[in-house]
C-alpha positions in Angstrom: -0.1 -0.1 0.1 1.2 3.4 -0.7 2.5 5.6 2.3 1.0 9.0 1.3 -0.5 8.7 -2.2 -3.7 6.9 -3.1 -3.4 4.1 -5.6 -5.3 6.3 -8.0 -2.5 8.9 -7.7 0.2 6.4 -8.3 -1.6 5.2 -11.4 -2.1 8.8 -12.6 1.6 9.5 -12.1 2.4 6.4 -14.3 -0.2 7.2 -16.9 -0.1 11.1 -17.1 3.3 11.8 -15.6 2.2 14.0 -12.6 0.3 14.3 -9.3 -0.9 17.6 -8.1 -2.3 19.4 -4.9 -0.7 17.0 -2.2 -0.7 18.6 1.2 2.7 18.3 2.7 3.3 21.4 5.0 1.3 22.8 7.8 0.3 26.6 7.9 2.8 27.0 10.7 5.7 25.4 8.7 4.9 27.5 5.6 5.0 30.6 7.7 8.4 29.6 9.4 10.0 28.6 6.1 8.9 31.7 4.2 9.8 34.0 7.2 13.4 32.5 7.3 13.7 33.0 3.5 12.6 36.5 3.5 14.5 37.4 6.6 17.8 36.3 4.8 16.8 38.3 1.6 16.5 41.4 3.9 19.7 40.9 5.6 21.6 40.7 2.2 19.3 43.4 0.5 18.3 41.4 -2.5 16.0 38.6 -3.5 17.3 34.9 -3.4 19.3 34.3 -6.5 22.3 32.2 -7.7 24.1 30.4 -6.2 21.9 30.3 -3.0 18.9 29.3 -5.1 20.6 26.1 -6.1 20.8 23.2 -3.6 19.4 25.6 -0.8 19.1 22.6 1.5 22.8 22.7 2.0 22.6 26.5 3.3 19.3 27.1 5.0 17.2 25.4 7.7 14.0 26.1 5.8 15.0 24.2 2.8 16.6 21.5 4.8 13.4 21.0 6.5 11.4 20.7 3.3 13.8 18.3 1.7 13.5 15.8 4.7 9.8 16.5 5.4 8.2 13.2 6.0 5.2 13.8 4.0 7.1 14.8 0.9 9.3 11.8 1.3 6.5 9.2 1.7 4.8 10.5 -1.6 8.3 10.3 -3.4 8.7 6.7 -2.0 5.3 5.8 -3.3 6.8 6.6 -6.7 10.5 5.7 -6.7 11.0 3.4 -3.8 12.7 3.6 -0.2 16.0 4.6 -1.1 16.0 8.1 -1.9 18.6 10.9 -2.9 18.1 14.5 -3.2 20.0 15.2 -6.4 19.4 19.0 -6.7 17.0 21.6 -5.8 16.0 25.1 -7.1 14.2 27.7 -5.4 11.8 29.4 -7.9 10.6 32.8 -7.1 8.4 34.9 -9.3 8.0 38.5 -7.9 4.4 39.9 -8.0 3.6 41.3 -11.4 6.6 39.8 -13.0 6.7 38.5 -16.6 9.1 35.7 -15.6 8.5 32.5 -17.4 10.0 29.1 -18.5 9.4 27.6 -22.0 8.1 24.3 -22.5 10.8 21.8 -21.4 11.7 18.6 -19.8 13.8 18.2 -16.5 15.7 15.3 -17.5 18.1 17.0 -20.3 19.6 19.2 -17.6 20.5 16.3 -15.2 22.3 13.6 -17.2 20.9 10.7 -15.3 20.2 7.2 -16.2 17.6 5.6 -16.0 15.0 8.3 -16.2 13.3 7.9 -12.8 13.9 11.2 -11.3 10.8 13.0 -9.8 10.5 16.6 -9.2 8.6 17.7 -6.0 7.5 21.2 -6.5 6.7 22.6 -2.8 4.7 25.9 -2.5 5.5 28.6 0.0 3.0 30.9 -1.4 0.0 30.1 -3.4 1.0 29.2 -7.0 -2.2 29.8 -8.8 -2.8 30.1 -12.5 -2.8 34.0 -11.9 0.4 33.6 -10.2 2.1 31.5 -13.1 1.8 27.9 -11.8 3.2 25.1 -13.7 1.4 23.7 -16.8 1.9 20.3 -18.0 1.2 18.2 -21.1 -0.4 15.0 -19.6 1.3 11.8 -20.8 4.2 13.5 -22.7 6.6 11.7 -20.5 6.1 8.6 -22.6 7.8 10.2 -25.6 11.1 10.1 -23.8 13.7 12.9 -23.7 13.3 15.4 -26.6 15.6 17.7 -28.3 15.9 21.2 -26.8 17.3 24.4 -28.0 18.6 27.4 -26.2 16.7 30.7 -26.1 17.9 32.8 -23.2 16.2 36.1 -22.3 16.0 38.4 -19.4 12.6 36.9 -18.2 13.5 33.3 -18.8 14.0 31.8 -15.5 16.2 29.1 -16.9 19.7 30.5 -17.3 20.4 28.6 -20.5 16.8 29.3 -21.7 16.5 25.7 -22.7 13.1 24.9 -24.5 11.3 22.5 -27.0 10.4 24.2 -30.2 6.8 23.8 -31.6 5.0 23.9 -28.3 4.5 27.7 -27.8 0.7 27.6 -28.7 0.0 24.6 -26.4 -2.1 25.7 -23.3 -1.3 22.5 -21.2 -3.0 21.6 -17.9 -2.6 24.0 -15.0 -1.4 22.5 -11.8 -2.1 25.1 -9.2 -1.0 24.5 -5.6 -1.6 26.3 -2.5 0.9 27.2 0.1 1.8 24.1 1.8 1.0 21.6 -1.0 3.2 20.2 -3.7 2.9 18.7 -7.1 5.0 15.7 -8.4 6.1 15.4 -12.1 8.2 12.9 -14.1 11.6 14.1 -15.3 10.4 13.7 -19.0 7.1 15.3 -18.6 6.8 18.5 -20.7 5.9 21.5 -18.7 6.1 25.4 -18.7 5.1 28.4 -16.6 4.0 31.9 -17.4 4.2 35.3 -15.6 3.1 36.2 -12.2 0.0 38.6 -12.4 -0.8 38.2 -8.9 -0.3 40.6 -5.8 2.1 38.1 -4.1 5.3 36.4 -4.8 5.3 32.9 -6.2 7.6 30.9 -4.1 8.4 27.2 -4.6 11.2 24.8 -4.0 11.6 22.3 -6.6 13.4 19.2 -5.4 14.9 16.6 -7.7 14.6 13.1 -6.0 16.1 10.0 -7.5 16.3 6.3 -6.4 19.9 5.5 -5.1 20.3 3.2 -8.1 20.3 5.9 -10.8 23.8 6.8 -12.1 25.2 10.1 -13.6 26.1 9.8 -17.3 28.2 12.9 -18.0 32.0 13.1 -17.6 32.1 13.9 -14.0 30.8 12.8 -10.9 28.1 15.0 -9.0 27.0 14.9 -5.4 23.8 14.0 -3.8 22.2 13.9 -0.4 20.7 10.5 0.9 17.4 11.5 2.6 15.8 8.2 3.1 16.9 4.5 3.3 20.3 3.2 2.1 22.6 3.9 -0.6 24.1 0.4 -1.8 25.4 1.9 -5.0 27.5 5.1 -4.1 27.2 6.6 -7.6 27.4 10.0 -6.3 29.7 12.0 -4.0 28.0 11.9 -0.5 26.8 15.3 0.7 26.2 15.7 4.3 23.1 17.1 5.8 23.3 20.7 7.0 24.7 21.3 10.4 24.5 25.1 11.3 22.9 27.1 8.6 25.1 29.5 6.7 28.2 28.4 8.8 31.5 28.4 7.1 31.3 24.6 6.7 28.0 24.9 5.2 29.0 27.7 2.6 32.0 25.5 1.7 29.9 22.3 1.3 27.3 24.3 -0.7 29.9 25.8 -3.1 31.4 22.4 -3.7 28.1 20.6 -4.5 27.2 23.3 -6.9 30.5 23.2 -8.8 30.2 19.5 -9.2 26.6 19.8 -10.5 27.8 22.4 -13.0 30.7 20.3 -14.0 28.3 17.4 -14.8 26.3 19.8 -16.8 29.2 21.3 -18.7 30.4 17.9 -19.7 27.0 16.5 -20.7 26.0 19.5 -22.7 29.7 19.4 -24.5 29.0 15.9 -25.5 25.6 16.5 -26.9 
């Protein structure tokens, strides 16, 4: 029996490539996580950006708590089994009345992993409504496997390389609105996009890339990952250590190393394609 999802949700993920509106954080947890994030932003005088937005769980208590949240992991376990690595995370923030967007794309081409079992958990710290620019998906598109992407960077494209799949610009897709404290789950090869935030609040979400420990990196270097549940019997990745003291000298150094290893794999992977 599934731990968190229903049998119908597990079946929907297999057929359509996603599940949506899964409750995982309490209102008090949402309030605390958002407060910690925005307190840090005030302390540095600017919104969260790179490199802190990548692998935030190695720097901040709020992100560490979400990545290890039992409700999140129970749902992920229902899809990929009990031995789970957090491979990457990105904090996605669209400011109120922002034109920030992503093109239609798949997550898989960014990560260079085999087999394609990676699941993205998108955890909302504010209401990600259609008006606020929530994710839209093409149900069942993950069955096509990885598709060719092109680079189309722009000022408002939230993906630095600007990767997208040509020919899908006119597709409306199916919206996956999630309220603060909820998450959606989607398959690594599911086509998805997001549009501008026309609401009066920031759209804040943490996208976490979870993989079973059996998955291997396929590029020319070895990235790191964090064991968040179960046992790693394969050791295909460098082992990240769970955050001790937030923003400590040790945390900053570990975060920098993990991001460097992730970027090295991306660079070697893109160079070979």
